[in-house]
Short mmCIF file of the C-alpha atoms (twelve columns), coordinates in Angstrom:
data_MODEL
# 
_entry.id   MODEL 
# 
loop_
_atom_site.group_PDB 
_atom_site.id 
_atom_site.type_symbol 
_atom_site.label_atom_id 
_atom_site.label_alt_id 
_atom_site.label_comp_id 
_atom_site.label_asym_id 
_atom_site.label_seq_id 
_atom_site.Cartn_x 
_atom_site.Cartn_y 
_atom_site.Cartn_z 
_atom_site.pdbx_PDB_model_num 
ATOM 1   C CA . MET A 1   -17.205 35.925  -25.174 1 
ATOM 2   C CA . MET A 2   -14.471 35.726  -27.695 1 
ATOM 3   C CA . ARG A 3   -14.944 34.295  -31.658 1 
ATOM 4   C CA . LEU A 4   -13.717 31.321  -31.930 1 
ATOM 5   C CA . THR A 5   -10.583 31.441  -33.686 1 
ATOM 6   C CA . PRO A 6   -9.264  29.276  -36.634 1 
ATOM 7   C CA . MET A 7   -6.287  27.045  -34.504 1 
ATOM 8   C CA . VAL A 8   -8.494  26.703  -31.468 1 
ATOM 9   C CA . LYS A 9   -11.355 25.311  -33.787 1 
ATOM 10  C CA . ASN A 10  -8.863  23.223  -35.851 1 
ATOM 11  C CA . ILE A 11  -7.952  21.302  -32.945 1 
ATOM 12  C CA . LEU A 12  -11.095 20.872  -31.781 1 
ATOM 13  C CA . ILE A 13  -11.846 19.136  -35.576 1 
ATOM 14  C CA . ALA A 14  -9.264  17.250  -34.987 1 
ATOM 15  C CA . ASN A 15  -9.664  15.687  -31.615 1 
ATOM 16  C CA . VAL A 16  -13.455 15.377  -31.927 1 
ATOM 17  C CA . GLY A 17  -13.025 13.514  -35.459 1 
ATOM 18  C CA . ILE A 18  -10.428 11.281  -34.150 1 
ATOM 19  C CA . PHE A 19  -12.576 10.602  -31.290 1 
ATOM 20  C CA . PHE A 20  -15.414 9.699   -33.345 1 
ATOM 21  C CA . ILE A 21  -13.560 7.506   -36.245 1 
ATOM 22  C CA . GLN A 22  -12.557 5.719   -33.122 1 
ATOM 23  C CA . ALA A 23  -15.427 4.869   -31.892 1 
ATOM 24  C CA . ILE A 24  -17.620 4.316   -34.870 1 
ATOM 25  C CA . LEU A 25  -14.922 2.287   -36.389 1 
ATOM 26  C CA . SER A 26  -13.809 0.648   -33.290 1 
ATOM 27  C CA . LEU A 27  -10.371 1.153   -34.095 1 
ATOM 28  C CA . PRO A 28  -7.919  0.654   -31.335 1 
ATOM 29  C CA . LEU A 29  -6.217  3.714   -31.693 1 
ATOM 30  C CA . SER A 30  -5.494  4.206   -28.103 1 
ATOM 31  C CA . ASP A 31  -3.411  0.657   -28.213 1 
ATOM 32  C CA . ILE A 32  -1.295  2.119   -31.064 1 
ATOM 33  C CA . PHE A 33  -1.146  5.686   -30.844 1 
ATOM 34  C CA . GLY A 34  -1.460  6.165   -26.641 1 
ATOM 35  C CA . LEU A 35  1.954   6.424   -24.504 1 
ATOM 36  C CA . ARG A 36  3.068   3.291   -23.122 1 
ATOM 37  C CA . VAL A 37  6.001   2.799   -20.551 1 
ATOM 38  C CA . ILE A 38  9.466   3.458   -22.407 1 
ATOM 39  C CA . PHE A 39  10.891  -0.018  -21.639 1 
ATOM 40  C CA . GLY A 40  7.661   -1.584  -22.750 1 
ATOM 41  C CA . ASP A 41  7.509   -3.660  -26.059 1 
ATOM 42  C CA . GLU A 42  4.385   -1.457  -27.554 1 
ATOM 43  C CA . PHE A 43  6.232   1.726   -26.916 1 
ATOM 44  C CA . ALA A 44  7.208   3.996   -29.564 1 
ATOM 45  C CA . PRO A 45  8.498   7.541   -29.815 1 
ATOM 46  C CA . TYR A 46  6.220   8.918   -32.085 1 
ATOM 47  C CA . GLN A 47  3.814   8.474   -29.079 1 
ATOM 48  C CA . PHE A 48  4.549   11.362  -27.564 1 
ATOM 49  C CA . VAL A 49  3.057   13.228  -30.004 1 
ATOM 50  C CA . THR A 50  0.330   10.658  -30.723 1 
ATOM 51  C CA . TYR A 51  -1.250  10.633  -27.257 1 
ATOM 52  C CA . MET A 52  -2.458  13.504  -26.702 1 
ATOM 53  C CA . TRP A 53  -4.751  13.142  -29.763 1 
ATOM 54  C CA . ILE A 54  -6.432  10.348  -28.654 1 
ATOM 55  C CA . HIS A 55  -9.523  10.325  -25.869 1 
ATOM 56  C CA . GLY A 56  -10.759 7.681   -24.146 1 
ATOM 57  C CA . SER A 57  -14.383 8.264   -23.303 1 
ATOM 58  C CA . PHE A 58  -16.607 11.446  -23.905 1 
ATOM 59  C CA . GLY A 59  -16.774 12.622  -20.871 1 
ATOM 60  C CA . HIS A 60  -12.752 13.041  -21.401 1 
ATOM 61  C CA . ILE A 61  -12.740 14.757  -24.241 1 
ATOM 62  C CA . LEU A 62  -15.802 16.974  -23.578 1 
ATOM 63  C CA . GLY A 63  -13.751 18.239  -20.369 1 
ATOM 64  C CA . ASN A 64  -10.347 18.813  -22.772 1 
ATOM 65  C CA . MET A 65  -11.897 20.359  -25.706 1 
ATOM 66  C CA . PHE A 66  -14.169 22.634  -23.425 1 
ATOM 67  C CA . ALA A 67  -11.380 24.144  -22.039 1 
ATOM 68  C CA . VAL A 68  -9.720  24.573  -25.232 1 
ATOM 69  C CA . PHE A 69  -12.826 26.052  -26.520 1 
ATOM 70  C CA . ILE A 70  -13.146 28.402  -23.065 1 
ATOM 71  C CA . PHE A 71  -9.223  29.558  -23.070 1 
ATOM 72  C CA . GLY A 72  -7.745  29.105  -26.363 1 
ATOM 73  C CA . PRO A 73  -9.490  31.872  -28.215 1 
ATOM 74  C CA . MET A 74  -7.936  34.342  -26.027 1 
ATOM 75  C CA . LEU A 75  -4.547  33.478  -26.243 1 
ATOM 76  C CA . GLU A 76  -4.470  32.832  -29.888 1 
ATOM 77  C CA . HIS A 77  -5.715  36.440  -30.401 1 
ATOM 78  C CA . VAL A 78  -2.732  37.577  -28.254 1 
ATOM 79  C CA . TRP A 79  0.163   35.472  -29.710 1 
ATOM 80  C CA . GLY A 80  -1.649  34.304  -32.961 1 
ATOM 81  C CA . SER A 81  -2.529  30.949  -34.536 1 
ATOM 82  C CA . LYS A 82  1.221   29.547  -35.194 1 
ATOM 83  C CA . ARG A 83  2.350   30.492  -32.099 1 
ATOM 84  C CA . PHE A 84  -0.403  29.145  -29.968 1 
ATOM 85  C CA . LEU A 85  -0.175  25.619  -32.083 1 
ATOM 86  C CA . THR A 86  3.358   25.670  -31.201 1 
ATOM 87  C CA . PHE A 87  2.692   26.131  -27.449 1 
ATOM 88  C CA . TYR A 88  0.030   23.612  -27.360 1 
ATOM 89  C CA . LEU A 89  2.239   21.214  -29.108 1 
ATOM 90  C CA . ILE A 90  5.281   22.039  -26.939 1 
ATOM 91  C CA . CYS A 91  2.923   21.691  -23.711 1 
ATOM 92  C CA . GLY A 92  1.339   18.236  -24.811 1 
ATOM 93  C CA . ILE A 93  4.677   16.768  -25.637 1 
ATOM 94  C CA . GLY A 94  6.463   17.827  -22.982 1 
ATOM 95  C CA . ALA A 95  3.982   16.709  -20.447 1 
ATOM 96  C CA . GLY A 96  4.389   13.579  -22.457 1 
ATOM 97  C CA . VAL A 97  8.077   13.324  -21.885 1 
ATOM 98  C CA . LEU A 98  8.061   14.562  -18.265 1 
ATOM 99  C CA . TYR A 99  5.684   11.493  -17.324 1 
ATOM 100 C CA . GLY A 100 6.893   9.132   -19.439 1 
ATOM 101 C CA . ALA A 101 10.639  9.737   -17.693 1 
ATOM 102 C CA . ILE A 102 9.005   9.473   -13.999 1 
ATOM 103 C CA . ASP A 103 6.578   6.857   -14.969 1 
ATOM 104 C CA . PHE A 104 9.842   4.886   -16.235 1 
ATOM 105 C CA . ALA A 105 11.732  5.389   -12.923 1 
ATOM 106 C CA . GLU A 106 8.809   4.414   -10.904 1 
ATOM 107 C CA . THR A 107 7.671   1.423   -13.319 1 
ATOM 108 C CA . LEU A 108 11.685  0.013   -13.213 1 
ATOM 109 C CA . ASP A 109 11.395  -1.235  -9.881  1 
ATOM 110 C CA . LEU A 110 8.205   -3.163  -10.923 1 
ATOM 111 C CA . LYS A 111 10.058  -4.513  -13.653 1 
ATOM 112 C CA . ASN A 112 13.136  -5.362  -11.258 1 
ATOM 113 C CA . ASP A 113 11.370  -6.858  -8.434  1 
ATOM 114 C CA . THR A 114 8.979   -9.153  -11.237 1 
ATOM 115 C CA . GLU A 115 12.355  -10.314 -13.011 1 
ATOM 116 C CA . ALA A 116 13.963  -11.416 -9.751  1 
ATOM 117 C CA . TYR A 117 10.943  -13.138 -8.829  1 
ATOM 118 C CA . LEU A 118 10.397  -14.868 -11.883 1 
ATOM 119 C CA . GLN A 119 14.050  -15.990 -11.389 1 
ATOM 120 C CA . ASP A 120 13.441  -17.024 -7.606  1 
ATOM 121 C CA . PRO A 121 10.154  -17.530 -6.469  1 
ATOM 122 C CA . ASN A 122 9.656   -17.724 -2.603  1 
ATOM 123 C CA . PRO A 123 6.694   -17.054 -0.347  1 
ATOM 124 C CA . GLU A 124 8.441   -14.319 1.057   1 
ATOM 125 C CA . ASP A 125 9.327   -12.684 -1.948  1 
ATOM 126 C CA . PHE A 126 5.587   -13.358 -3.233  1 
ATOM 127 C CA . GLU A 127 4.063   -11.534 -0.031  1 
ATOM 128 C CA . ILE A 128 6.542   -8.191  -0.565  1 
ATOM 129 C CA . PHE A 129 5.500   -8.606  -4.164  1 
ATOM 130 C CA . ILE A 130 1.512   -8.341  -3.873  1 
ATOM 131 C CA . MET A 131 1.732   -5.802  -0.996  1 
ATOM 132 C CA . GLU A 132 3.804   -3.378  -2.856  1 
ATOM 133 C CA . HIS A 133 2.625   -3.601  -6.342  1 
ATOM 134 C CA . LYS A 134 -1.458  -4.118  -5.727  1 
ATOM 135 C CA . LEU A 135 -3.983  -3.750  -9.027  1 
ATOM 136 C CA . PRO A 136 -6.820  -1.529  -8.170  1 
ATOM 137 C CA . GLY A 137 -9.325  -3.805  -7.481  1 
ATOM 138 C CA . MET A 138 -7.364  -6.693  -6.913  1 
ATOM 139 C CA . ASN A 139 -8.500  -9.396  -4.537  1 
ATOM 140 C CA . VAL A 140 -6.022  -9.175  -1.536  1 
ATOM 141 C CA . GLY A 141 -7.927  -11.447 0.585   1 
ATOM 142 C CA . GLY A 142 -7.623  -14.172 -1.950  1 
ATOM 143 C CA . LEU A 143 -4.159  -13.644 -3.039  1 
ATOM 144 C CA . ALA A 144 -2.965  -13.155 0.832   1 
ATOM 145 C CA . GLY A 145 -4.873  -16.723 1.054   1 
ATOM 146 C CA . LEU A 146 -2.582  -18.006 -1.650  1 
ATOM 147 C CA . ALA A 147 0.201   -16.508 -0.175  1 
ATOM 148 C CA . ASP A 148 0.084   -18.289 3.203   1 
ATOM 149 C CA . GLU A 149 -0.591  -21.772 1.016   1 
ATOM 150 C CA . PHE A 150 2.727   -21.266 -0.608  1 
ATOM 151 C CA . HIS A 151 4.450   -20.598 2.783   1 
ATOM 152 C CA . GLU A 152 2.891   -24.298 3.873   1 
ATOM 153 C CA . ASN A 153 3.632   -25.338 0.223   1 
ATOM 154 C CA . ALA A 154 7.117   -23.529 -0.912  1 
ATOM 155 C CA . ASN A 155 8.329   -26.702 -2.801  1 
ATOM 156 C CA . ASN A 156 5.049   -27.204 -4.396  1 
ATOM 157 C CA . ALA A 157 5.380   -26.705 -8.356  1 
ATOM 158 C CA . ALA A 158 1.591   -26.146 -8.930  1 
ATOM 159 C CA . TYR A 159 1.990   -23.184 -6.364  1 
ATOM 160 C CA . ILE A 160 4.844   -21.513 -7.320  1 
ATOM 161 C CA . ASN A 161 3.305   -21.672 -11.490 1 
ATOM 162 C CA . GLU A 162 0.396   -19.800 -9.942  1 
ATOM 163 C CA . THR A 163 2.122   -17.437 -7.935  1 
ATOM 164 C CA . LYS A 164 4.201   -16.620 -11.146 1 
ATOM 165 C CA . SER A 165 1.309   -16.272 -13.130 1 
ATOM 166 C CA . VAL A 166 -0.167  -13.186 -10.593 1 
ATOM 167 C CA . VAL A 167 3.348   -11.525 -10.633 1 
ATOM 168 C CA . MET A 168 3.015   -11.429 -14.452 1 
ATOM 169 C CA . THR A 169 -0.788  -10.778 -14.622 1 
ATOM 170 C CA . ILE A 170 -0.062  -7.619  -12.348 1 
ATOM 171 C CA . TYR A 171 3.417   -6.679  -14.074 1 
ATOM 172 C CA . ASP A 172 1.233   -6.769  -17.322 1 
ATOM 173 C CA . ARG A 173 -1.585  -4.630  -16.210 1 
ATOM 174 C CA . LEU A 174 0.617   -2.110  -14.730 1 
ATOM 175 C CA . THR A 175 2.769   -1.606  -17.634 1 
ATOM 176 C CA . ASN A 176 0.328   -2.120  -20.451 1 
ATOM 177 C CA . ILE A 177 -2.082  0.578   -19.943 1 
ATOM 178 C CA . PRO A 178 -1.640  3.511   -22.564 1 
ATOM 179 C CA . MET A 179 -1.635  7.181   -21.183 1 
ATOM 180 C CA . VAL A 180 -3.862  9.225   -23.903 1 
ATOM 181 C CA . GLY A 181 -5.814  12.773  -23.645 1 
ATOM 182 C CA . ALA A 182 -4.857  16.390  -24.402 1 
ATOM 183 C CA . SER A 183 -4.787  16.924  -20.519 1 
ATOM 184 C CA . GLY A 184 -1.224  18.065  -20.438 1 
ATOM 185 C CA . ALA A 185 -1.455  20.556  -23.291 1 
ATOM 186 C CA . VAL A 186 -5.078  21.925  -21.874 1 
ATOM 187 C CA . PHE A 187 -3.340  22.472  -18.462 1 
ATOM 188 C CA . GLY A 188 -0.559  24.118  -20.562 1 
ATOM 189 C CA . ILE A 189 -3.362  26.459  -21.752 1 
ATOM 190 C CA . LEU A 190 -4.874  26.736  -17.890 1 
ATOM 191 C CA . MET A 191 -1.369  28.039  -16.798 1 
ATOM 192 C CA . ALA A 192 -0.858  30.468  -19.652 1 
ATOM 193 C CA . PHE A 193 -4.369  31.973  -19.292 1 
ATOM 194 C CA . GLY A 194 -3.887  32.166  -15.756 1 
ATOM 195 C CA . MET A 195 -0.523  34.138  -15.970 1 
ATOM 196 C CA . LEU A 196 -1.063  36.551  -19.064 1 
ATOM 197 C CA . PHE A 197 -5.074  37.305  -17.365 1 
ATOM 198 C CA . PRO A 198 -4.799  36.592  -13.918 1 
ATOM 199 C CA . ASN A 199 -7.243  38.942  -12.501 1 
ATOM 200 C CA . THR A 200 -9.671  38.077  -15.676 1 
ATOM 201 C CA . GLN A 201 -13.374 36.999  -13.578 1 
ATOM 202 C CA . LEU A 202 -14.459 33.582  -14.336 1 
ATOM 203 C CA . MET A 203 -17.539 31.862  -13.325 1 
ATOM 204 C CA . LEU A 204 -17.073 28.125  -12.319 1 
ATOM 205 C CA . LEU A 205 -20.357 25.759  -13.044 1 
ATOM 206 C CA . PHE A 206 -20.270 24.057  -9.634  1 
ATOM 207 C CA . PRO A 207 -20.594 25.743  -7.492  1 
ATOM 208 C CA . PRO A 208 -21.695 29.111  -9.471  1 
ATOM 209 C CA . ILE A 209 -19.560 31.366  -8.169  1 
ATOM 210 C CA . PRO A 210 -16.812 34.023  -9.877  1 
ATOM 211 C CA . ILE A 211 -13.660 33.460  -9.457  1 
ATOM 212 C CA . LYS A 212 -10.042 35.050  -10.962 1 
ATOM 213 C CA . ALA A 213 -8.080  33.326  -13.371 1 
ATOM 214 C CA . LYS A 214 -4.913  33.245  -11.027 1 
ATOM 215 C CA . TYR A 215 -6.779  31.525  -8.249  1 
ATOM 216 C CA . LEU A 216 -8.712  28.800  -10.521 1 
ATOM 217 C CA . VAL A 217 -4.759  27.931  -11.475 1 
ATOM 218 C CA . LEU A 218 -3.436  27.766  -8.161  1 
ATOM 219 C CA . PHE A 219 -6.271  25.659  -7.066  1 
ATOM 220 C CA . TYR A 220 -6.005  23.157  -10.007 1 
ATOM 221 C CA . GLY A 221 -2.045  23.306  -9.599  1 
ATOM 222 C CA . LEU A 222 -2.432  22.486  -5.692  1 
ATOM 223 C CA . TYR A 223 -5.525  19.731  -6.434  1 
ATOM 224 C CA . GLU A 224 -3.193  17.998  -8.539  1 
ATOM 225 C CA . LEU A 225 -0.188  18.010  -6.422  1 
ATOM 226 C CA . TYR A 226 -2.312  16.529  -3.565  1 
ATOM 227 C CA . ALA A 227 -4.146  14.203  -6.101  1 
ATOM 228 C CA . GLU A 228 -0.928  12.533  -7.154  1 
ATOM 229 C CA . PHE A 229 0.640   12.020  -3.782  1 
ATOM 230 C CA . SER A 230 -2.558  10.541  -2.412  1 
ATOM 231 C CA . ARG A 231 -3.552  8.780   -5.093  1 
ATOM 232 C CA . MET A 232 -7.037  6.340   -4.494  1 
ATOM 233 C CA . PRO A 233 -7.695  3.187   -5.477  1 
ATOM 234 C CA . GLY A 234 -8.679  3.037   -8.986  1 
ATOM 235 C CA . ASP A 235 -7.380  6.256   -9.993  1 
ATOM 236 C CA . ASN A 236 -5.950  6.237   -13.647 1 
ATOM 237 C CA . ILE A 237 -5.618  9.857   -14.086 1 
ATOM 238 C CA . ALA A 238 -2.513  10.712  -15.215 1 
ATOM 239 C CA . HIS A 239 -2.333  13.807  -12.772 1 
ATOM 240 C CA . LEU A 240 1.767   14.334  -13.300 1 
ATOM 241 C CA . ALA A 241 1.117   14.979  -16.897 1 
ATOM 242 C CA . HIS A 242 -1.302  17.746  -16.212 1 
ATOM 243 C CA . LEU A 243 1.579   19.324  -13.978 1 
ATOM 244 C CA . GLY A 244 3.925   18.018  -16.628 1 
ATOM 245 C CA . GLY A 245 1.600   20.480  -18.839 1 
ATOM 246 C CA . MET A 246 1.520   23.560  -16.339 1 
ATOM 247 C CA . LEU A 247 5.306   23.377  -15.768 1 
ATOM 248 C CA . ILE A 248 6.305   23.403  -19.064 1 
ATOM 249 C CA . ALA A 249 4.041   26.064  -19.934 1 
ATOM 250 C CA . PHE A 250 5.697   28.603  -17.079 1 
ATOM 251 C CA . ILE A 251 8.938   27.870  -18.196 1 
ATOM 252 C CA . LEU A 252 8.064   28.183  -21.964 1 
ATOM 253 C CA . LEU A 253 5.991   31.788  -21.354 1 
ATOM 254 C CA . LYS A 254 8.906   33.099  -19.119 1 
ATOM 255 C CA . ILE A 255 11.401  32.210  -21.858 1 
ATOM 256 C CA . TRP A 256 8.987   33.990  -24.747 1 
ATOM 257 C CA . GLN A 257 8.428   36.890  -21.657 1 
ATOM 258 C CA . LYS A 258 12.437  37.203  -21.779 1 
ATOM 259 C CA . ASN A 259 13.076  37.285  -25.350 1 
ATOM 260 C CA . ASP A 260 10.100  39.184  -26.736 1 
ATOM 261 C CA . ARG A 261 9.208   42.449  -25.478 1 
ATOM 262 C CA . ARG A 262 5.672   42.426  -27.821 1 
ATOM 263 C CA . PHE A 263 5.011   38.944  -26.049 1 
ATOM 264 C CA . TYR A 264 1.953   40.583  -23.882 1 
# 
C-alpha cells in the first residue's frame, strides 16, 4: 500500500474534522452549506464548494474517505499535491454544478405545477399532481381518498385549503433537501485511477475477488446510470453527481494529457 500523501492526509483531516464538529456541537451545517436547488430561497453560489465538505452520516463519510485513502495517494504521487488538490476541487465543484443544472431543470416542472395548482385548485389537477410528484413513504392511499372526496366536494373551501397544504408540503419536501458529500470528487478520483492505472489489480471486499481498475470503474459507471434511471422509492442518493464527477474527471484528464506530455 502506498504511504499516505500530504494532500490526501489534509483532505481526510478536513472532512473528518468537520463531520465530528457538526456531530458533537449539533451544528446545522448541512442546512447552511449543503447544495440547494438553484431557484430555492436557501440557495447560495458558495454551496457548490461547501457541499463537498459536509457528510450526513458516519457511513457516508466512511465510504467517501476510504476511497480517498485508497486511491488518492497514487494520484498525488504522480501529479504532486497542488495538481491533486486542483483535480479534487474541480471534480467536486463540477459535479455539483452539473447536478444543480439537471436538478434545476427537473424541479422547475414541480415549481410550475405547484404555482399553477395554487392559482387554480381543482380535483383533476390535484389527482395529477400527487401522482406525478410522489414523496418517498407518501401515503398514496390516503391522498387518493382525499382526491375522491375533493371530486365530490369541488367547491368546499376546507378541501381546497387541505389540498393546497398537501401540494405545498410536497413542494417543500422535494425542493428543500440539501445535497452533501464528497462523492462527486471521489468518483472523479476513481475515474482518474482507472484511466492512469487501468490494469492495476484491486481486491474487492465483497466479494473478495481481484478485479482490474478499468473494470471496476466501468462497473461503477454503469451501476450509477442504472440506479439513476430506475430510481427506487426512498433512494435519495445523488447518482447524477457521481456520474458528473466521473465525466469531469474524464474531460480534465484528456485536457491535461493533451497539453502536458509529462502527464503520465
